[in-house]
PDB file of N, CA, C and O in Angstrom:
ATOM      1  N   UNK A   1      16.389 -12.035  -9.981  1.00  0.00           N
ATOM      2  CA  UNK A   1      15.070 -12.231 -10.559  1.00  0.00           C
ATOM      3  C   UNK A   1      15.196 -12.936 -11.906  1.00  0.00           C
ATOM      4  O   UNK A   1      16.163 -12.746 -12.644  1.00  0.00           O
ATOM      5  N   UNK A   2      14.211 -13.737 -12.192  1.00  0.00           N
ATOM      6  CA  UNK A   2      14.159 -14.382 -13.501  1.00  0.00           C
ATOM      7  C   UNK A   2      13.713 -13.355 -14.545  1.00  0.00           C
ATOM      8  O   UNK A   2      13.237 -12.273 -14.201  1.00  0.00           O
ATOM      9  N   UNK A   3      13.872 -13.701 -15.802  1.00  0.00           N
ATOM     10  CA  UNK A   3      13.419 -12.815 -16.874  1.00  0.00           C
ATOM     11  C   UNK A   3      11.913 -12.594 -16.769  1.00  0.00           C
ATOM     12  O   UNK A   3      11.435 -11.477 -16.969  1.00  0.00           O
ATOM     13  N   UNK A   4      11.166 -13.644 -16.459  1.00  0.00           N
ATOM     14  CA  UNK A   4       9.711 -13.536 -16.307  1.00  0.00           C
ATOM     15  C   UNK A   4       9.349 -12.555 -15.186  1.00  0.00           C
ATOM     16  O   UNK A   4       8.425 -11.758 -15.342  1.00  0.00           O
ATOM     17  N   UNK A   5      10.059 -12.606 -14.074  1.00  0.00           N
ATOM     18  CA  UNK A   5       9.806 -11.680 -12.962  1.00  0.00           C
ATOM     19  C   UNK A   5      10.154 -10.246 -13.348  1.00  0.00           C
ATOM     20  O   UNK A   5       9.431  -9.314 -12.996  1.00  0.00           O
ATOM     21  N   UNK A   6      11.249 -10.067 -14.063  1.00  0.00           N
ATOM     22  CA  UNK A   6      11.645  -8.732 -14.509  1.00  0.00           C
ATOM     23  C   UNK A   6      10.595  -8.140 -15.453  1.00  0.00           C
ATOM     24  O   UNK A   6      10.251  -6.963 -15.344  1.00  0.00           O
ATOM     25  N   UNK A   7      10.095  -8.947 -16.364  1.00  0.00           N
ATOM     26  CA  UNK A   7       9.052  -8.471 -17.287  1.00  0.00           C
ATOM     27  C   UNK A   7       7.775  -8.126 -16.523  1.00  0.00           C
ATOM     28  O   UNK A   7       7.124  -7.126 -16.825  1.00  0.00           O
ATOM     29  N   UNK A   8       7.416  -8.940 -15.547  1.00  0.00           N
ATOM     30  CA  UNK A   8       6.226  -8.681 -14.750  1.00  0.00           C
ATOM     31  C   UNK A   8       6.299  -7.358 -14.014  1.00  0.00           C
ATOM     32  O   UNK A   8       5.275  -6.706 -13.812  1.00  0.00           O
ATOM     33  N   UNK A   9       7.493  -6.952 -13.610  1.00  0.00           N
ATOM     34  CA  UNK A   9       7.678  -5.702 -12.888  1.00  0.00           C
ATOM     35  C   UNK A   9       7.311  -4.479 -13.723  1.00  0.00           C
ATOM     36  O   UNK A   9       7.146  -3.390 -13.174  1.00  0.00           O
ATOM     37  N   UNK A  10       7.184  -4.637 -15.018  1.00  0.00           N
ATOM     38  CA  UNK A  10       6.816  -3.529 -15.895  1.00  0.00           C
ATOM     39  C   UNK A  10       5.326  -3.208 -15.858  1.00  0.00           C
ATOM     40  O   UNK A  10       4.901  -2.174 -16.374  1.00  0.00           O
ATOM     41  N   UNK A  11       4.533  -4.085 -15.254  1.00  0.00           N
ATOM     42  CA  UNK A  11       3.082  -3.956 -15.317  1.00  0.00           C
ATOM     43  C   UNK A  11       2.456  -3.668 -13.961  1.00  0.00           C
ATOM     44  O   UNK A  11       2.975  -4.062 -12.917  1.00  0.00           O
ATOM     45  N   UNK A  12       1.326  -2.969 -14.007  1.00  0.00           N
ATOM     46  CA  UNK A  12       0.535  -2.672 -12.818  1.00  0.00           C
ATOM     47  C   UNK A  12      -0.771  -3.450 -12.947  1.00  0.00           C
ATOM     48  O   UNK A  12      -1.493  -3.316 -13.935  1.00  0.00           O
ATOM     49  N   UNK A  13      -1.058  -4.255 -11.947  1.00  0.00           N
ATOM     50  CA  UNK A  13      -2.252  -5.087 -11.938  1.00  0.00           C
ATOM     51  C   UNK A  13      -3.465  -4.242 -11.556  1.00  0.00           C
ATOM     52  O   UNK A  13      -3.425  -3.509 -10.568  1.00  0.00           O
ATOM     53  N   UNK A  14      -4.537  -4.341 -12.331  1.00  0.00           N
ATOM     54  CA  UNK A  14      -5.778  -3.644 -12.024  1.00  0.00           C
ATOM     55  C   UNK A  14      -6.651  -4.570 -11.200  1.00  0.00           C
ATOM     56  O   UNK A  14      -7.050  -5.636 -11.669  1.00  0.00           O
ATOM     57  N   UNK A  15      -6.945  -4.171  -9.984  1.00  0.00           N
ATOM     58  CA  UNK A  15      -7.803  -4.960  -9.083  1.00  0.00           C
ATOM     59  C   UNK A  15      -9.218  -4.448  -9.248  1.00  0.00           C
ATOM     60  O   UNK A  15      -9.607  -3.472  -8.607  1.00  0.00           O
ATOM     61  N   UNK A  16      -9.997  -5.105 -10.110  1.00  0.00           N
ATOM     62  CA  UNK A  16     -11.345  -4.646 -10.411  1.00  0.00           C
ATOM     63  C   UNK A  16     -12.430  -5.506  -9.754  1.00  0.00           C
ATOM     64  O   UNK A  16     -13.601  -5.126  -9.744  1.00  0.00           O
ATOM     65  N   UNK A  17     -12.046  -6.657  -9.210  1.00  0.00           N
ATOM     66  CA  UNK A  17     -13.011  -7.551  -8.574  1.00  0.00           C
ATOM     67  C   UNK A  17     -13.174  -7.167  -7.113  1.00  0.00           C
ATOM     68  O   UNK A  17     -12.178  -7.068  -6.397  1.00  0.00           O
ATOM     69  N   UNK A  18     -14.397  -6.949  -6.650  1.00  0.00           N
ATOM     70  CA  UNK A  18     -14.585  -6.572  -5.244  1.00  0.00           C
ATOM     71  C   UNK A  18     -14.192  -7.701  -4.295  1.00  0.00           C
ATOM     72  O   UNK A  18     -14.208  -8.877  -4.657  1.00  0.00           O
ATOM     73  N   UNK A  19     -13.839  -7.311  -3.074  1.00  0.00           N
ATOM     74  CA  UNK A  19     -13.499  -8.295  -2.054  1.00  0.00           C
ATOM     75  C   UNK A  19     -12.032  -8.672  -2.074  1.00  0.00           C
ATOM     76  O   UNK A  19     -11.276  -8.259  -2.953  1.00  0.00           O
ATOM     77  N   UNK A  20     -11.643  -9.472  -1.077  1.00  0.00           N
ATOM     78  CA  UNK A  20     -10.251  -9.890  -0.932  1.00  0.00           C
ATOM     79  C   UNK A  20     -10.224 -11.411  -0.853  1.00  0.00           C
ATOM     80  O   UNK A  20     -10.634 -11.993   0.151  1.00  0.00           O
ATOM     81  N   UNK A  21      -9.742 -12.053  -1.911  1.00  0.00           N
ATOM     82  CA  UNK A  21      -9.615 -13.505  -1.973  1.00  0.00           C
ATOM     83  C   UNK A  21      -8.122 -13.830  -1.983  1.00  0.00           C
ATOM     84  O   UNK A  21      -7.462 -13.724  -3.016  1.00  0.00           O
ATOM     85  N   UNK A  22      -7.595 -14.228  -0.821  1.00  0.00           N
ATOM     86  CA  UNK A  22      -6.146 -14.409  -0.693  1.00  0.00           C
ATOM     87  C   UNK A  22      -5.602 -15.469  -1.643  1.00  0.00           C
ATOM     88  O   UNK A  22      -4.511 -15.295  -2.186  1.00  0.00           O
ATOM     89  N   UNK A  23      -6.319 -16.543  -1.856  1.00  0.00           N
ATOM     90  CA  UNK A  23      -5.845 -17.586  -2.785  1.00  0.00           C
ATOM     91  C   UNK A  23      -5.770 -17.062  -4.218  1.00  0.00           C
ATOM     92  O   UNK A  23      -4.828 -17.383  -4.943  1.00  0.00           O
ATOM     93  N   UNK A  24      -6.746 -16.264  -4.630  1.00  0.00           N
ATOM     94  CA  UNK A  24      -6.725 -15.663  -5.964  1.00  0.00           C
ATOM     95  C   UNK A  24      -5.585 -14.657  -6.084  1.00  0.00           C
ATOM     96  O   UNK A  24      -4.933 -14.569  -7.124  1.00  0.00           O
ATOM     97  N   UNK A  25      -5.349 -13.900  -5.019  1.00  0.00           N
ATOM     98  CA  UNK A  25      -4.243 -12.937  -5.011  1.00  0.00           C
ATOM     99  C   UNK A  25      -2.911 -13.666  -5.139  1.00  0.00           C
ATOM    100  O   UNK A  25      -2.059 -13.267  -5.933  1.00  0.00           O
ATOM    101  N   UNK A  26      -2.727 -14.728  -4.366  1.00  0.00           N
ATOM    102  CA  UNK A  26      -1.487 -15.511  -4.439  1.00  0.00           C
ATOM    103  C   UNK A  26      -1.277 -16.063  -5.843  1.00  0.00           C
ATOM    104  O   UNK A  26      -0.170 -16.013  -6.379  1.00  0.00           O
ATOM    105  N   UNK A  27      -2.341 -16.588  -6.434  1.00  0.00           N
ATOM    106  CA  UNK A  27      -2.259 -17.153  -7.780  1.00  0.00           C
ATOM    107  C   UNK A  27      -1.902 -16.085  -8.812  1.00  0.00           C
ATOM    108  O   UNK A  27      -1.043 -16.307  -9.665  1.00  0.00           O
ATOM    109  N   UNK A  28      -2.560 -14.929  -8.733  1.00  0.00           N
ATOM    110  CA  UNK A  28      -2.279 -13.843  -9.666  1.00  0.00           C
ATOM    111  C   UNK A  28      -0.862 -13.321  -9.566  1.00  0.00           C
ATOM    112  O   UNK A  28      -0.219 -13.046 -10.579  1.00  0.00           O
ATOM    113  N   UNK A  29      -0.374 -13.184  -8.336  1.00  0.00           N
ATOM    114  CA  UNK A  29       0.998 -12.708  -8.138  1.00  0.00           C
ATOM    115  C   UNK A  29       2.012 -13.722  -8.652  1.00  0.00           C
ATOM    116  O   UNK A  29       3.019 -13.356  -9.258  1.00  0.00           O
ATOM    117  N   UNK A  30       1.738 -14.990  -8.407  1.00  0.00           N
ATOM    118  CA  UNK A  30       2.650 -16.046  -8.860  1.00  0.00           C
ATOM    119  C   UNK A  30       2.704 -16.115 -10.385  1.00  0.00           C
ATOM    120  O   UNK A  30       3.754 -16.386 -10.968  1.00  0.00           O
ATOM    121  N   UNK A  31       1.568 -15.869 -11.017  1.00  0.00           N
ATOM    122  CA  UNK A  31       1.484 -15.948 -12.472  1.00  0.00           C
ATOM    123  C   UNK A  31       2.095 -14.728 -13.157  1.00  0.00           C
ATOM    124  O   UNK A  31       2.791 -14.874 -14.162  1.00  0.00           O
ATOM    125  N   UNK A  32       1.845 -13.512 -12.624  1.00  0.00           N
ATOM    126  CA  UNK A  32       2.221 -12.318 -13.380  1.00  0.00           C
ATOM    127  C   UNK A  32       3.370 -11.493 -12.802  1.00  0.00           C
ATOM    128  O   UNK A  32       3.966 -10.702 -13.533  1.00  0.00           O
ATOM    129  N   UNK A  33       3.701 -11.647 -11.524  1.00  0.00           N
ATOM    130  CA  UNK A  33       4.809 -10.910 -10.885  1.00  0.00           C
ATOM    131  C   UNK A  33       4.731  -9.396 -11.137  1.00  0.00           C
ATOM    132  O   UNK A  33       5.720  -8.798 -11.560  1.00  0.00           O
ATOM    133  N   UNK A  34       3.568  -8.763 -10.883  1.00  0.00           N
ATOM    134  CA  UNK A  34       3.414  -7.345 -11.226  1.00  0.00           C
ATOM    135  C   UNK A  34       4.304  -6.436 -10.368  1.00  0.00           C
ATOM    136  O   UNK A  34       4.708  -6.789  -9.260  1.00  0.00           O
ATOM    137  N   UNK A  35       4.590  -5.261 -10.920  1.00  0.00           N
ATOM    138  CA  UNK A  35       5.364  -4.263 -10.193  1.00  0.00           C
ATOM    139  C   UNK A  35       4.479  -3.356  -9.356  1.00  0.00           C
ATOM    140  O   UNK A  35       4.966  -2.643  -8.479  1.00  0.00           O
ATOM    141  N   UNK A  36       3.177  -3.381  -9.625  1.00  0.00           N
ATOM    142  CA  UNK A  36       2.277  -2.509  -8.895  1.00  0.00           C
ATOM    143  C   UNK A  36       0.851  -3.007  -8.917  1.00  0.00           C
ATOM    144  O   UNK A  36       0.513  -3.987  -9.581  1.00  0.00           O
ATOM    145  N   UNK A  37       0.024  -2.298  -8.166  1.00  0.00           N
ATOM    146  CA  UNK A  37      -1.386  -2.630  -8.039  1.00  0.00           C
ATOM    147  C   UNK A  37      -2.187  -1.340  -8.117  1.00  0.00           C
ATOM    148  O   UNK A  37      -1.863  -0.359  -7.447  1.00  0.00           O
ATOM    149  N   UNK A  38      -3.228  -1.341  -8.931  1.00  0.00           N
ATOM    150  CA  UNK A  38      -4.144  -0.204  -9.010  1.00  0.00           C
ATOM    151  C   UNK A  38      -5.454  -0.646  -8.411  1.00  0.00           C
ATOM    152  O   UNK A  38      -6.133  -1.509  -8.967  1.00  0.00           O
ATOM    153  N   UNK A  39      -5.817  -0.072  -7.290  1.00  0.00           N
ATOM    154  CA  UNK A  39      -7.061  -0.486  -6.632  1.00  0.00           C
ATOM    155  C   UNK A  39      -8.226   0.315  -7.157  1.00  0.00           C
ATOM    156  O   UNK A  39      -8.072   1.454  -7.599  1.00  0.00           O
ATOM    157  N   UNK A  40      -9.405  -0.300  -7.103  1.00  0.00           N
ATOM    158  CA  UNK A  40     -10.605   0.299  -7.664  1.00  0.00           C
ATOM    159  C   UNK A  40     -11.606   0.700  -6.582  1.00  0.00           C
ATOM    160  O   UNK A  40     -12.798   0.427  -6.723  1.00  0.00           O
ATOM    161  N   UNK A  41     -11.164   1.319  -5.542  1.00  0.00           N
ATOM    162  CA  UNK A  41     -12.059   1.844  -4.522  1.00  0.00           C
ATOM    163  C   UNK A  41     -12.561   0.803  -3.546  1.00  0.00           C
ATOM    164  O   UNK A  41     -12.118  -0.345  -3.546  1.00  0.00           O
ATOM    165  N   UNK A  42     -13.486   1.225  -2.722  1.00  0.00           N
ATOM    166  CA  UNK A  42     -14.026   0.386  -1.668  1.00  0.00           C
ATOM    167  C   UNK A  42     -13.897   1.119  -0.346  1.00  0.00           C
ATOM    168  O   UNK A  42     -13.317   2.204  -0.284  1.00  0.00           O
ATOM    169  N   UNK A  43     -14.433   0.532   0.703  1.00  0.00           N
ATOM    170  CA  UNK A  43     -14.298   1.180   2.002  1.00  0.00           C
ATOM    171  C   UNK A  43     -12.870   1.017   2.515  1.00  0.00           C
ATOM    172  O   UNK A  43     -12.132   0.151   2.045  1.00  0.00           O
ATOM    173  N   UNK A  44     -12.486   1.845   3.474  1.00  0.00           N
ATOM    174  CA  UNK A  44     -11.083   1.890   3.892  1.00  0.00           C
ATOM    175  C   UNK A  44     -10.589   0.567   4.479  1.00  0.00           C
ATOM    176  O   UNK A  44      -9.423   0.217   4.301  1.00  0.00           O
ATOM    177  N   UNK A  45     -11.452  -0.169   5.172  1.00  0.00           N
ATOM    178  CA  UNK A  45     -11.034  -1.446   5.754  1.00  0.00           C
ATOM    179  C   UNK A  45     -10.720  -2.470   4.655  1.00  0.00           C
ATOM    180  O   UNK A  45      -9.734  -3.202   4.744  1.00  0.00           O
ATOM    181  N   UNK A  46     -11.565  -2.514   3.626  1.00  0.00           N
ATOM    182  CA  UNK A  46     -11.359  -3.457   2.523  1.00  0.00           C
ATOM    183  C   UNK A  46     -10.100  -3.101   1.736  1.00  0.00           C
ATOM    184  O   UNK A  46      -9.311  -3.978   1.387  1.00  0.00           O
ATOM    185  N   UNK A  47      -9.920  -1.824   1.462  1.00  0.00           N
ATOM    186  CA  UNK A  47      -8.730  -1.387   0.717  1.00  0.00           C
ATOM    187  C   UNK A  47      -7.466  -1.693   1.514  1.00  0.00           C
ATOM    188  O   UNK A  47      -6.474  -2.155   0.948  1.00  0.00           O
ATOM    189  N   UNK A  48      -7.493  -1.440   2.824  1.00  0.00           N
ATOM    190  CA  UNK A  48      -6.332  -1.745   3.667  1.00  0.00           C
ATOM    191  C   UNK A  48      -6.041  -3.246   3.646  1.00  0.00           C
ATOM    192  O   UNK A  48      -4.892  -3.651   3.470  1.00  0.00           O
ATOM    193  N   UNK A  49      -7.078  -4.074   3.826  1.00  0.00           N
ATOM    194  CA  UNK A  49      -6.891  -5.525   3.816  1.00  0.00           C
ATOM    195  C   UNK A  49      -6.367  -5.993   2.466  1.00  0.00           C
ATOM    196  O   UNK A  49      -5.462  -6.825   2.396  1.00  0.00           O
ATOM    197  N   UNK A  50      -6.944  -5.451   1.392  1.00  0.00           N
ATOM    198  CA  UNK A  50      -6.487  -5.826   0.049  1.00  0.00           C
ATOM    199  C   UNK A  50      -5.011  -5.490  -0.145  1.00  0.00           C
ATOM    200  O   UNK A  50      -4.231  -6.341  -0.571  1.00  0.00           O
ATOM    201  N   UNK A  51      -4.629  -4.258   0.164  1.00  0.00           N
ATOM    202  CA  UNK A  51      -3.252  -3.833  -0.062  1.00  0.00           C
ATOM    203  C   UNK A  51      -2.264  -4.607   0.806  1.00  0.00           C
ATOM    204  O   UNK A  51      -1.200  -4.997   0.326  1.00  0.00           O
ATOM    205  N   UNK A  52      -2.598  -4.835   2.074  1.00  0.00           N
ATOM    206  CA  UNK A  52      -1.687  -5.590   2.945  1.00  0.00           C
ATOM    207  C   UNK A  52      -1.600  -7.052   2.508  1.00  0.00           C
ATOM    208  O   UNK A  52      -0.542  -7.670   2.631  1.00  0.00           O
ATOM    209  N   UNK A  53      -2.695  -7.609   2.002  1.00  0.00           N
ATOM    210  CA  UNK A  53      -2.669  -8.991   1.508  1.00  0.00           C
ATOM    211  C   UNK A  53      -1.772  -9.103   0.279  1.00  0.00           C
ATOM    212  O   UNK A  53      -0.979 -10.038   0.167  1.00  0.00           O
ATOM    213  N   UNK A  54      -1.898  -8.153  -0.640  1.00  0.00           N
ATOM    214  CA  UNK A  54      -1.018  -8.151  -1.816  1.00  0.00           C
ATOM    215  C   UNK A  54       0.444  -7.992  -1.398  1.00  0.00           C
ATOM    216  O   UNK A  54       1.306  -8.726  -1.881  1.00  0.00           O
ATOM    217  N   UNK A  55       0.727  -7.060  -0.521  1.00  0.00           N
ATOM    218  CA  UNK A  55       2.118  -6.826  -0.109  1.00  0.00           C
ATOM    219  C   UNK A  55       2.696  -8.047   0.602  1.00  0.00           C
ATOM    220  O   UNK A  55       3.853  -8.404   0.383  1.00  0.00           O
ATOM    221  N   UNK A  56       1.893  -8.686   1.453  1.00  0.00           N
ATOM    222  CA  UNK A  56       2.345  -9.856   2.206  1.00  0.00           C
ATOM    223  C   UNK A  56       2.698 -11.011   1.264  1.00  0.00           C
ATOM    224  O   UNK A  56       3.617 -11.781   1.543  1.00  0.00           O
ATOM    225  N   UNK A  57       1.980 -11.129   0.167  1.00  0.00           N
ATOM    226  CA  UNK A  57       2.162 -12.255  -0.747  1.00  0.00           C
ATOM    227  C   UNK A  57       3.073 -11.951  -1.930  1.00  0.00           C
ATOM    228  O   UNK A  57       3.340 -12.833  -2.747  1.00  0.00           O
ATOM    229  N   UNK A  58       3.548 -10.728  -2.030  1.00  0.00           N
ATOM    230  CA  UNK A  58       4.437 -10.350  -3.128  1.00  0.00           C
ATOM    231  C   UNK A  58       5.887 -10.475  -2.680  1.00  0.00           C
ATOM    232  O   UNK A  58       6.248 -10.043  -1.586  1.00  0.00           O
ATOM    233  N   UNK A  59       6.707 -11.065  -3.527  1.00  0.00           N
ATOM    234  CA  UNK A  59       8.131 -11.184  -3.195  1.00  0.00           C
ATOM    235  C   UNK A  59       8.839  -9.836  -3.205  1.00  0.00           C
ATOM    236  O   UNK A  59       9.811  -9.634  -2.477  1.00  0.00           O
ATOM    237  N   UNK A  60       8.357  -8.927  -4.020  1.00  0.00           N
ATOM    238  CA  UNK A  60       8.919  -7.586  -4.145  1.00  0.00           C
ATOM    239  C   UNK A  60       7.801  -6.606  -3.798  1.00  0.00           C
ATOM    240  O   UNK A  60       6.691  -6.757  -4.308  1.00  0.00           O
ATOM    241  N   UNK A  61       8.053  -5.605  -2.948  1.00  0.00           N
ATOM    242  CA  UNK A  61       6.986  -4.648  -2.595  1.00  0.00           C
ATOM    243  C   UNK A  61       6.359  -4.022  -3.840  1.00  0.00           C
ATOM    244  O   UNK A  61       7.048  -3.659  -4.793  1.00  0.00           O
ATOM    245  N   UNK A  62       5.036  -3.909  -3.802  1.00  0.00           N
ATOM    246  CA  UNK A  62       4.283  -3.364  -4.932  1.00  0.00           C
ATOM    247  C   UNK A  62       4.088  -1.857  -4.800  1.00  0.00           C
ATOM    248  O   UNK A  62       3.908  -1.339  -3.698  1.00  0.00           O
ATOM    249  N   UNK A  63       4.126  -1.173  -5.914  1.00  0.00           N
ATOM    250  CA  UNK A  63       3.725   0.216  -5.978  1.00  0.00           C
ATOM    251  C   UNK A  63       2.201   0.226  -5.998  1.00  0.00           C
ATOM    252  O   UNK A  63       1.596  -0.462  -6.820  1.00  0.00           O
ATOM    253  N   UNK A  64       1.568   0.993  -5.109  1.00  0.00           N
ATOM    254  CA  UNK A  64       0.111   1.050  -5.050  1.00  0.00           C
ATOM    255  C   UNK A  64      -0.349   2.332  -5.742  1.00  0.00           C
ATOM    256  O   UNK A  64       0.060   3.432  -5.371  1.00  0.00           O
ATOM    257  N   UNK A  65      -1.202   2.175  -6.747  1.00  0.00           N
ATOM    258  CA  UNK A  65      -1.729   3.311  -7.503  1.00  0.00           C
ATOM    259  C   UNK A  65      -3.228   3.405  -7.290  1.00  0.00           C
ATOM    260  O   UNK A  65      -3.882   2.409  -6.982  1.00  0.00           O
ATOM    261  N   UNK A  66      -3.771   4.605  -7.456  1.00  0.00           N
ATOM    262  CA  UNK A  66      -5.210   4.816  -7.328  1.00  0.00           C
ATOM    263  C   UNK A  66      -5.618   5.960  -8.250  1.00  0.00           C
ATOM    264  O   UNK A  66      -4.803   6.813  -8.599  1.00  0.00           O
ATOM    265  N   UNK A  67      -6.874   5.965  -8.631  1.00  0.00           N
ATOM    266  CA  UNK A  67      -7.412   7.036  -9.456  1.00  0.00           C
ATOM    267  C   UNK A  67      -8.012   8.083  -8.515  1.00  0.00           C
ATOM    268  O   UNK A  67      -9.225   8.121  -8.307  1.00  0.00           O
ATOM    269  N   UNK A  68      -7.163   8.917  -7.958  1.00  0.00           N
ATOM    270  CA  UNK A  68      -7.610   9.917  -6.981  1.00  0.00           C
ATOM    271  C   UNK A  68      -8.295  11.104  -7.637  1.00  0.00           C
ATOM    272  O   UNK A  68      -8.913  11.917  -6.950  1.00  0.00           O
ATOM    273  N   UNK A  69      -8.196  11.217  -8.947  1.00  0.00           N
ATOM    274  CA  UNK A  69      -8.801  12.347  -9.641  1.00  0.00           C
ATOM    275  C   UNK A  69     -10.319  12.366  -9.474  1.00  0.00           C
ATOM    276  O   UNK A  69     -10.929  13.434  -9.421  1.00  0.00           O
ATOM    277  N   UNK A  70     -10.920  11.187  -9.393  1.00  0.00           N
ATOM    278  CA  UNK A  70     -12.371  11.106  -9.254  1.00  0.00           C
ATOM    279  C   UNK A  70     -12.801  11.063  -7.792  1.00  0.00           C
ATOM    280  O   UNK A  70     -13.990  10.913  -7.512  1.00  0.00           O
ATOM    281  N   UNK A  71     -11.882  11.187  -6.875  1.00  0.00           N
ATOM    282  CA  UNK A  71     -12.233  11.202  -5.461  1.00  0.00           C
ATOM    283  C   UNK A  71     -12.249   9.814  -4.867  1.00  0.00           C
ATOM    284  O   UNK A  71     -11.955   8.829  -5.544  1.00  0.00           O
ATOM    285  N   UNK A  72     -12.595   9.743  -3.596  1.00  0.00           N
ATOM    286  CA  UNK A  72     -12.643   8.481  -2.872  1.00  0.00           C
ATOM    287  C   UNK A  72     -13.906   8.461  -2.033  1.00  0.00           C
ATOM    288  O   UNK A  72     -14.481   9.509  -1.742  1.00  0.00           O
ATOM    289  N   UNK A  73     -14.334   7.279  -1.647  1.00  0.00           N
ATOM    290  CA  UNK A  73     -15.546   7.169  -0.847  1.00  0.00           C
ATOM    291  C   UNK A  73     -15.306   7.586   0.597  1.00  0.00           C
ATOM    292  O   UNK A  73     -16.208   8.104   1.256  1.00  0.00           O
ATOM    293  N   UNK A  74     -14.099   7.363   1.085  1.00  0.00           N
ATOM    294  CA  UNK A  74     -13.769   7.712   2.463  1.00  0.00           C
ATOM    295  C   UNK A  74     -12.426   8.427   2.485  1.00  0.00           C
ATOM    296  O   UNK A  74     -11.617   8.289   1.567  1.00  0.00           O
ATOM    297  N   UNK A  75     -12.207   9.175   3.524  1.00  0.00           N
ATOM    298  CA  UNK A  75     -10.923   9.838   3.654  1.00  0.00           C
ATOM    299  C   UNK A  75     -10.851  11.105   2.832  1.00  0.00           C
ATOM    300  O   UNK A  75     -11.879  11.698   2.505  1.00  0.00           O
ATOM    301  N   UNK A  76      -9.665  11.515   2.503  1.00  0.00           N
ATOM    302  CA  UNK A  76      -9.412  12.754   1.774  1.00  0.00           C
ATOM    303  C   UNK A  76      -9.909  12.651   0.336  1.00  0.00           C
ATOM    304  O   UNK A  76      -9.607  11.678  -0.355  1.00  0.00           O
ATOM    305  N   UNK A  77     -10.659  13.634  -0.114  1.00  0.00           N
ATOM    306  CA  UNK A  77     -11.125  13.661  -1.494  1.00  0.00           C
ATOM    307  C   UNK A  77     -10.193  14.512  -2.355  1.00  0.00           C
ATOM    308  O   UNK A  77      -9.779  15.598  -1.949  1.00  0.00           O
ATOM    309  N   UNK A  78      -9.872  14.019  -3.522  1.00  0.00           N
ATOM    310  CA  UNK A  78      -9.091  14.755  -4.502  1.00  0.00           C
ATOM    311  C   UNK A  78      -9.954  14.878  -5.744  1.00  0.00           C
ATOM    312  O   UNK A  78      -9.654  14.279  -6.777  1.00  0.00           O
ATOM    313  N   UNK A  79     -11.010  15.640  -5.649  1.00  0.00           N
ATOM    314  CA  UNK A  79     -11.956  15.657  -6.773  1.00  0.00           C
ATOM    315  C   UNK A  79     -11.561  16.684  -7.824  1.00  0.00           C
ATOM    316  O   UNK A  79     -11.148  17.803  -7.521  1.00  0.00           O
ATOM    317  N   UNK A  80     -11.702  16.260  -9.054  1.00  0.00           N
ATOM    318  CA  UNK A  80     -11.535  17.163 -10.184  1.00  0.00           C
ATOM    319  C   UNK A  80     -10.152  17.726 -10.405  1.00  0.00           C
ATOM    320  O   UNK A  80     -10.038  18.821 -10.955  1.00  0.00           O
ATOM    321  N   UNK A  81      -9.091  17.040 -10.009  1.00  0.00           N
ATOM    322  CA  UNK A  81      -7.731  17.576 -10.184  1.00  0.00           C
ATOM    323  C   UNK A  81      -7.435  17.857 -11.646  1.00  0.00           C
ATOM    324  O   UNK A  81      -6.946  18.933 -11.992  1.00  0.00           O
ATOM    325  N   UNK A  82      -7.727  16.900 -12.494  1.00  0.00           N
ATOM    326  CA  UNK A  82      -7.431  17.078 -13.912  1.00  0.00           C
ATOM    327  C   UNK A  82      -8.317  18.165 -14.514  1.00  0.00           C
ATOM    328  O   UNK A  82      -7.870  18.922 -15.376  1.00  0.00           O
ATOM    329  N   UNK A  83      -9.556  18.245 -14.072  1.00  0.00           N
ATOM    330  CA  UNK A  83     -10.450  19.284 -14.574  1.00  0.00           C
ATOM    331  C   UNK A  83      -9.906  20.660 -14.209  1.00  0.00           C
ATOM    332  O   UNK A  83      -9.933  21.585 -15.022  1.00  0.00           O
ATOM    333  N   UNK A  84      -9.417  20.785 -12.995  1.00  0.00           N
ATOM    334  CA  UNK A  84      -8.856  22.066 -12.542  1.00  0.00           C
ATOM    335  C   UNK A  84      -7.621  22.428 -13.346  1.00  0.00           C
ATOM    336  O   UNK A  84      -7.456  23.587 -13.726  1.00  0.00           O
ATOM    337  N   UNK A  85      -6.746  21.459 -13.615  1.00  0.00           N
ATOM    338  CA  UNK A  85      -5.563  21.728 -14.427  1.00  0.00           C
ATOM    339  C   UNK A  85      -5.959  22.167 -15.826  1.00  0.00           C
ATOM    340  O   UNK A  85      -5.357  23.084 -16.384  1.00  0.00           O
ATOM    341  N   UNK A  86      -6.965  21.518 -16.395  1.00  0.00           N
ATOM    342  CA  UNK A  86      -7.425  21.898 -17.734  1.00  0.00           C
ATOM    343  C   UNK A  86      -7.954  23.320 -17.738  1.00  0.00           C
ATOM    344  O   UNK A  86      -7.688  24.091 -18.660  1.00  0.00           O
ATOM    345  N   UNK A  87      -8.707  23.664 -16.694  1.00  0.00           N
ATOM    346  CA  UNK A  87      -9.262  25.004 -16.603  1.00  0.00           C
ATOM    347  C   UNK A  87      -8.179  26.054 -16.513  1.00  0.00           C
ATOM    348  O   UNK A  87      -8.327  27.160 -17.033  1.00  0.00           O
ATOM    349  N   UNK A  88      -7.070  25.702 -15.840  1.00  0.00           N
ATOM    350  CA  UNK A  88      -5.973  26.645 -15.677  1.00  0.00           C
ATOM    351  C   UNK A  88      -5.027  26.657 -16.862  1.00  0.00           C
ATOM    352  O   UNK A  88      -4.086  27.449 -16.906  1.00  0.00           O
ATOM    353  N   UNK A  89      -5.282  25.763 -17.837  1.00  0.00           N
ATOM    354  CA  UNK A  89      -4.435  25.728 -19.028  1.00  0.00           C
ATOM    355  C   UNK A  89      -3.193  24.875 -18.854  1.00  0.00           C
ATOM    356  O   UNK A  89      -2.251  24.996 -19.638  1.00  0.00           O
ATOM    357  N   UNK A  90      -3.167  23.998 -17.827  1.00  0.00           N
ATOM    358  CA  UNK A  90      -1.986  23.159 -17.577  1.00  0.00           C
ATOM    359  C   UNK A  90      -2.031  21.848 -18.272  1.00  0.00           C
ATOM    360  O   UNK A  90      -1.102  21.050 -18.145  1.00  0.00           O
TER     361      UNK A  90
END
């Protein structure tokens, strides 16, 4: 890896724009070489397409992160995890 690619691996890209634009994804990955992706919700089909598109276009597999503390629109909900820990004194 180049120094630029190694530095890029230190960062997680925040995907805040709705939808999946493969050309924009390719451009962003080429420019920043992120080590991960943090998705910002959406329906399960869109999230799956987004994540597979990022992985397909990344030279190095990305770590996928999500804010599960606030729950999700579909699938398993993880609501209030941090609130529960605070209540328990953790």
